C-alpha positions in Angstrom: -1.5 4.0 -27.4 -2.4 2.9 -23.8 0.0 2.0 -21.1 -0.7 -0.8 -18.7 1.1 -1.8 -15.8 1.4 -5.1 -14.2 3.3 -5.6 -10.7 4.0 -9.7 -9.5 5.5 -10.7 -6.5 7.7 -13.9 -7.7 9.3 -14.9 -4.7 8.2 -14.2 -1.1 10.2 -15.5 2.1 11.0 -14.1 5.2 14.3 -12.9 4.0 13.6 -11.4 0.7 10.9 -10.7 -2.1 11.2 -10.2 -6.0 9.0 -7.7 -7.5 8.5 -7.9 -11.2 7.2 -4.7 -12.8 6.0 -5.0 -16.3 4.6 -2.3 -18.7 2.8 -2.4 -21.7 2.4 0.4 -24.7 -0.8 -1.0 -26.3 -2.0 0.3 -29.6 -6.2 0.1 -29.8 -5.7 -2.2 -32.8 -3.1 -4.8 -30.7 -0.6 -4.4 -33.8 2.2 -2.2 -31.9 2.8 -4.0 -28.5 6.3 -2.5 -26.8 6.8 -4.5 -23.3 9.3 -3.6 -20.8 10.4 -5.2 -17.7 11.9 -4.4 -14.6 12.5 -7.3 -11.7 14.0 -6.1 -8.2 15.0 -8.5 -5.3 15.1 -6.6 -1.6 16.2 -8.2 1.3 14.3 -7.9 4.6 17.4 -5.7 5.8 16.8 -2.4 7.3 17.5 -0.8 3.9 15.8 -3.2 2.0 12.3 -2.5 4.0 12.7 1.3 3.8 13.1 0.6 -0.4 10.0 -1.7 -0.2 7.9 1.0 1.2 9.3 3.5 -1.3 8.2 1.2 -4.3 4.9 2.4 -6.6 2.8 -1.0 -5.9 -0.5 -1.4 -4.2 -1.4 -1.5 -0.6 -2.1 -4.8 -0.7 1.1 -5.9 -2.0 2.9 -3.7 0.7 0.7 -5.3 3.2 1.5 -8.8 2.0 4.9 -8.4 2.2 4.9 -6.9 5.8 2.8 -9.6 7.0 5.5 -12.4 6.0 8.4 -10.4 6.8 7.1 -9.3 10.6 8.1 -6.3 12.5 11.8 -6.3 12.5 14.9 -7.0 9.7 16.0 -10.6 9.3 19.1 -9.5 7.7 21.2 -6.7 8.4 22.7 -4.6 6.3 26.3 -5.1 4.8 29.2 -3.1 6.3 30.7 -0.4 3.6 34.3 -1.3 3.7 36.1 1.8 4.7 38.3 3.5 2.2 41.9 3.7 2.6 43.7 7.0 4.1 45.6 9.1 1.5 48.5 10.5 3.0 49.3 14.2 1.9 53.0 14.7 0.7 
């Protein structure tokens, strides 16, 4: 059985990208085909840019994403809410 991987950039704007990764396990006689699909959206934020850089996708996809995104993020990372302090008794 052979595993084939297909990557598609579904939408690419200056603010985000949708990356679709699909894996197919195909037998020689095509009678047994199994698929797994993974879709992820990444924003053009500092964290999103780092996540895209760490994806296992071809270099030309990365180049295309960052050509559209430019050199600077267009979205700020969300601020994490502060946890309330717990007073010890």
